[in-house]
C-alpha positions in Angstrom: 7.2 -44.6 85.0 8.3 -42.4 82.1 11.9 -41.4 81.4 13.5 -38.6 79.3 17.0 -37.8 78.3 17.4 -34.2 77.2 20.7 -33.4 75.5 22.0 -30.0 74.6 25.0 -31.0 72.5 28.2 -29.1 73.2 26.7 -26.6 75.7 29.7 -27.0 78.1 32.4 -24.3 77.7 35.1 -22.3 79.5 34.8 -18.9 81.1 35.1 -16.2 78.5 36.4 -12.6 78.8 33.6 -11.5 76.4 31.1 -12.8 79.1 32.9 -11.2 82.0 34.5 -14.4 83.0 31.3 -16.5 82.7 30.6 -19.4 80.5 27.8 -19.4 77.9 25.8 -21.7 80.2 26.1 -19.1 82.9 25.1 -16.3 80.6 22.3 -17.7 78.5 18.7 -17.6 79.9 18.1 -21.1 81.4 15.3 -20.8 83.9 14.0 -24.3 83.3 17.4 -26.0 83.6 18.0 -23.9 86.7 14.7 -25.0 88.2 15.6 -28.7 87.5 19.1 -28.2 89.0 17.8 -26.5 92.2 15.1 -29.2 92.8 17.0 -32.1 91.4 20.3 -34.0 91.7 23.2 -31.9 90.2 26.7 -33.2 89.5 29.4 -33.9 86.9 29.7 -37.0 84.7 32.8 -38.2 82.9 31.3 -39.0 79.5 34.6 -39.5 77.8 36.7 -42.3 79.2 40.4 -41.7 79.5 42.2 -42.4 76.2 39.1 -42.0 74.0 38.4 -39.2 71.6 35.9 -36.6 72.9 33.4 -37.1 70.2 29.6 -37.1 70.4 29.6 -40.8 69.6 31.6 -41.6 72.7 29.9 -39.0 75.0 26.3 -39.6 74.0 26.8 -43.4 74.3 27.8 -42.7 77.9 24.8 -40.4 78.5 22.6 -43.2 77.2 24.0 -45.6 79.7 26.5 -47.6 77.6 30.3 -47.7 78.2 31.9 -47.0 74.8 35.2 -48.7 75.8 35.5 -52.0 74.0 32.3 -51.4 72.0 32.7 -48.3 69.9 35.3 -48.2 67.1 33.9 -45.1 65.2 30.8 -43.1 64.6 30.4 -44.2 60.9 28.6 -47.5 61.7 26.2 -45.7 64.1 25.2 -43.3 61.4 24.9 -46.1 58.9 22.5 -47.9 61.3 20.4 -44.8 61.4 20.0 -44.8 57.6 19.1 -48.6 57.8 22.3 -49.4 55.8 23.2 -53.0 56.2 27.0 -53.4 56.7 28.8 -56.7 56.9 30.9 -57.6 60.0 34.1 -56.9 58.2 32.9 -53.7 56.4 33.9 -50.3 57.5 31.4 -47.4 57.6 32.9 -43.9 57.2 31.3 -40.6 58.0 31.6 -38.4 54.9 31.3 -34.7 55.4 30.7 -32.3 52.6 33.2 -29.6 53.4 34.5 -26.3 52.1 38.3 -26.2 51.4 40.4 -23.5 49.9 43.4 -24.5 47.8 46.0 -21.8 47.7 49.7 -21.9 46.7 50.1 -25.6 47.4 48.2 -25.4 50.7 44.7 -26.8 51.4 42.8 -25.0 54.1 39.7 -26.6 55.8 37.4 -23.5 55.8 34.1 -25.1 56.9 33.5 -28.6 58.1 29.8 -28.3 57.2 29.9 -26.3 54.0 27.9 -23.6 55.7 25.4 -26.1 57.1 24.4 -27.0 53.6 20.8 -28.2 53.3 19.8 -31.8 52.7 18.2 -30.8 49.4 21.4 -29.3 48.1 23.6 -32.1 49.4 21.4 -34.7 47.8 22.2 -33.3 44.4 25.9 -33.3 45.1 25.9 -36.8 46.5 24.0 -38.0 43.4 26.8 -36.6 41.2 29.5 -38.1 43.5 27.9 -41.6 43.3 27.9 -41.4 39.5 31.5 -40.2 39.1 33.6 -41.2 42.1 35.8 -44.3 41.7 33.5 -46.5 43.9 35.1 -49.8 43.0 35.7 -53.0 45.0 32.3 -52.8 46.7 32.5 -49.3 48.1 29.2 -47.6 48.4 28.1 -44.0 49.1 24.8 -43.1 50.8 23.1 -39.7 51.2 22.4 -38.5 54.8 21.2 -35.3 56.4 22.7 -31.9 55.6 26.5 -32.2 55.3 26.6 -35.7 56.9 26.8 -38.8 54.6 28.1 -42.4 54.7 30.6 -44.5 52.7 31.1 -48.2 53.2 34.4 -49.9 52.6 34.5 -53.7 52.6 37.1 -56.0 54.2 39.0 -53.4 56.2 39.8 -52.8 59.9 39.2 -49.5 61.6 42.8 -48.9 62.4 43.9 -49.4 58.7 43.3 -45.7 58.2 43.7 -42.6 60.4 40.6 -40.6 61.3 40.8 -36.8 61.4 37.5 -35.0 62.3 37.1 -32.0 60.0 35.6 -29.9 62.8 38.9 -30.1 64.5 40.7 -28.8 61.4 38.9 -25.5 60.7 41.1 -22.9 59.1 44.1 -25.3 59.2 46.3 -26.4 56.3 45.4 -30.1 55.7 47.8 -30.6 52.8 50.1 -32.8 55.0 47.1 -35.0 55.9 46.2 -35.4 52.3 49.7 -36.6 51.6 49.9 -38.9 54.6 50.9 -42.4 53.2 48.6 -44.3 55.7 45.6 -42.3 54.5 46.3 -42.6 50.7 43.2 -44.6 49.7 40.8 -42.3 51.5 42.6 -39.1 50.5 42.6 -40.3 46.9 38.8 -40.4 47.2 38.8 -36.9 48.7 40.9 -35.5 45.8 38.7 -37.3 43.3 35.7 -35.4 44.6 37.2 -32.0 43.8 36.6 -31.8 40.0 33.1 -33.3 40.5 32.0 -30.7 43.0 34.0 -27.6 41.9 31.7 -26.4 39.2 28.5 -28.2 40.1 25.4 -26.0 39.7 24.7 -26.2 43.5 28.1 -24.8 44.3 27.9 -22.1 41.6 24.6 -21.0 43.1 26.0 -21.0 46.7 29.0 -19.0 45.5 26.8 -16.4 43.9 24.8 -16.1 47.2 28.0 -15.7 49.2 27.7 -19.1 50.9 30.5 -21.6 51.4 30.8 -24.1 48.6 30.7 -27.9 49.3 33.7 -28.4 47.1 35.2 -31.5 48.8 34.3 -34.6 50.7 36.2 -35.7 53.9 36.2 -39.3 55.1 36.6 -40.0 58.9 35.0 -41.7 61.9 35.3 -45.2 60.4 34.3 -48.2 62.4 32.7 -51.6 62.5 29.1 -52.3 63.6 28.9 -52.6 67.4 26.7 -55.0 69.3 25.1 -54.1 72.7 22.3 -55.3 74.9 19.1 -53.4 74.3 17.2 -51.2 76.8 14.5 -53.9 77.0 17.2 -56.5 77.8 18.8 -54.3 80.4 15.9 -52.4 82.0 12.8 -53.8 80.5 11.8 -50.6 78.8 11.0 -49.4 75.3 11.8 -46.0 73.8 12.6 -43.7 70.9 15.1 -41.1 69.8 14.2 -37.7 68.4 17.1 -36.0 66.7 18.2 -34.4 63.5 21.6 -36.2 63.7 22.1 -39.7 62.3 24.6 -40.5 65.0 21.9 -40.3 67.8 19.4 -42.2 65.7 22.0 -45.0 65.1 22.9 -45.2 68.7 19.3 -45.6 69.6 18.6 -48.3 66.9 21.5 -50.5 68.0 20.2 -50.2 71.6 16.6 -51.1 70.5 15.1 -47.6 70.4 13.0 -46.6 67.4 13.9 -43.4 65.6 11.4 -40.7 64.9 12.0 -38.4 62.0 10.7 -34.8 62.4 10.6 -33.1 58.9 11.7 -29.7 60.2 14.6 -31.0 62.3 17.9 -29.6 60.9 20.5 -29.7 63.6 20.8 -25.9 63.5 19.1 -22.8 65.0 16.2 -23.2 62.6 15.3 -26.7 63.7 11.7 -27.4 64.5 11.8 -27.4 68.3 8.1 -27.6 68.7 7.8 -30.5 66.3 10.5 -32.4 68.1 8.9 -31.9 71.5 5.4 -32.9 70.1 6.9 -36.0 68.6 8.6 -37.0 71.9 5.5 -36.5 73.9 3.3 -38.4 71.5 5.8 -41.3 71.6 5.7 -41.3 75.4 2.0 -42.2 75.2 3.1 -45.6 74.0 6.8 -46.1 75.1 8.7 -45.6 78.4 11.7 -43.6 77.4 12.6 -40.8 75.0 16.0 -39.3 74.0 15.5 -35.7 72.8 18.7 -34.3 71.3 19.5 -30.7 70.1 22.6 -30.2 68.0 22.6 -26.4 67.6 24.9 -25.4 70.6 27.6 -27.7 69.3 27.4 -26.4 65.7 27.6 -22.8 67.0 30.7 -23.7 68.9 32.4 -25.3 66.0 31.8 -22.1 64.0 33.0 -19.9 66.8 29.7 -18.0 67.0 29.1 -16.8 70.6 25.8 -15.1 69.9 24.5 -18.3 68.1 25.6 -20.5 71.0 23.9 -18.2 73.6 20.7 -18.4 71.4 21.0 -22.1 71.0 21.3 -22.7 74.7 18.4 -20.4 75.4 16.3 -22.1 72.8 17.1 -25.5 74.2 15.9 -24.3 77.6 12.8 -22.4 76.5 11.6 -24.6 73.6 12.6 -28.1 74.7 13.2 -28.3 78.5 10.3 -26.0 79.5 7.6 -27.7 77.4 8.8 -31.2 78.5 8.7 -30.2 82.1 5.2 -28.8 81.8 4.0 -31.9 80.0 5.6 -34.8 81.9 3.5 -34.6 85.1 0.5 -35.5 82.9 2.1 -39.0 82.4 2.3 -39.7 86.2 5.7 -40.7 87.7 8.7 -39.6 85.6 12.4 -39.0 85.7 14.4 -36.6 83.5 18.2 -36.6 82.9 19.4 -33.3 81.3 23.0 -32.7 80.2 25.4 -31.7 77.6 27.4 -34.5 76.1 30.8 -32.8 76.1 32.4 -29.4 76.2 32.8 -27.6 72.8 34.6 -24.4 73.9 34.2 -21.5 71.5 37.9 -20.6 72.1 39.1 -23.8 70.4 36.0 -24.7 68.4 36.3 -28.4 69.1 35.4 -30.9 71.8 37.2 -31.5 75.1 36.9 -34.4 77.5 36.0 -32.3 80.6 33.3 -33.9 82.9 29.9 -32.4 82.0 27.2 -31.0 84.4 24.1 -33.2 84.5 20.7 -33.0 86.3 18.5 -35.8 87.5 15.0 -34.5 88.1 11.8 -36.1 89.0 8.2 -35.4 90.2 8.0 -34.2 93.9 8.2 -37.1 96.3 11.0 -39.1 94.6 13.0 -39.7 97.8 16.1 -40.8 96.0 16.8 -37.3 94.6 18.2 -34.7 96.9 17.8 -31.1 95.8 21.0 -29.3 95.1 19.7 -25.7 95.5 22.1 -24.6 92.7 21.6 -23.4 89.2 22.8 -25.3 86.2 26.3 -24.6 84.9 29.8 -26.1 84.8 31.0 -24.6 88.1 27.9 -25.5 90.1 28.1 -29.0 88.7 31.5 -29.3 90.3 30.5 -27.5 93.5 27.7 -30.0 94.0 30.4 -32.6 94.9 28.9 -35.5 92.9 31.0 -37.2 90.1 29.6 -40.1 88.0 32.6 -41.9 86.6 32.3 -43.6 84.2 29.5 -41.6 82.8 27.7 -44.7 81.6 26.6 -45.2 85.2 24.1 -42.4 84.5 21.9 -45.2 83.0 21.6 -46.9 86.4 21.0 -43.5 88.1 18.1 -42.8 85.7 16.5 -46.2 85.4 17.7 -48.1 88.5 19.3 -51.5 88.7 19.5 -53.6 85.5 17.4 -56.7 85.1 19.0 -59.9 86.3 20.0 -62.3 83.4 
């Protein structure tokens, strides 16, 4: 048996006047997801447990069959794991965004949480400068990542020592009060220290000349300690891989015993190498049992408030990922596919919400455990199907079956 988890990050949304009361999922062309939903099991899954922040770390951990409650303290250590960064048990790992801020009359506006989706090549130059000039004393370390996403480790601290404010939740807001928050002083001192280093860096001068957002600040958030979980082999006796441009997903997979496959053209945006990612996933399935294939673009489009980009990202996910996977999987024999978004990222608010997400469980004809819904794939039909998986981590048992006995 082969298994696949296909994730369209942030696809869920609310009805929009611009779409005549439909959601982007209802409006984008999704013939492959619709086929899966009609012939497969359709429902809703609560991927964000009550009281937890609706981030991709929480939601995707649930989609992967792990309950984040009591395990997850922040996304930083997951992204550190993906970079093979060894962190001590008492060492915090922060996610560090390269962001664009505007300082104006005593106010500091968060203009872009991703500095215009800055490239890994450009950000590597900036991180090199930061490593040389930031006050990285007392064992603190800075590591380059992918695009605007990087890692800083901070020894001998607890996750709740500092607040965590996700920069994608702060777009176009004045963050001056957060910079002056006493409980955040050590990390905000680091943020302020980055300003003179980045302000006139040649990379930013070039971006400004091209009309692109400058990466003129860092932002520390998402801190946590390294989690420990049982692996997929221990739970279900299966091997697997992750295919994603996002360190978070790679890290989640690694702590769960999945290998990470790097695709050179994977960017996390509309220009990602869809074909390369699908080819990598299918090649891996020749040797392993399970693949997680993640596409970030719908979420990024939502954070930037770009309706056209979100519609395109959803359509590309369906045509360039879901379709090719569905055509290829029968060649492996028996298979099961779980397709879902991890959380809603409504364009109206440009950040995540904890709404239950629509999911599909699809298999080759003859899988008697799956009853066809007859409905297309979207948020409303997920609710109309009358199936709710709560907690969302139970999707793991739905996909793989009962866990192995100890």
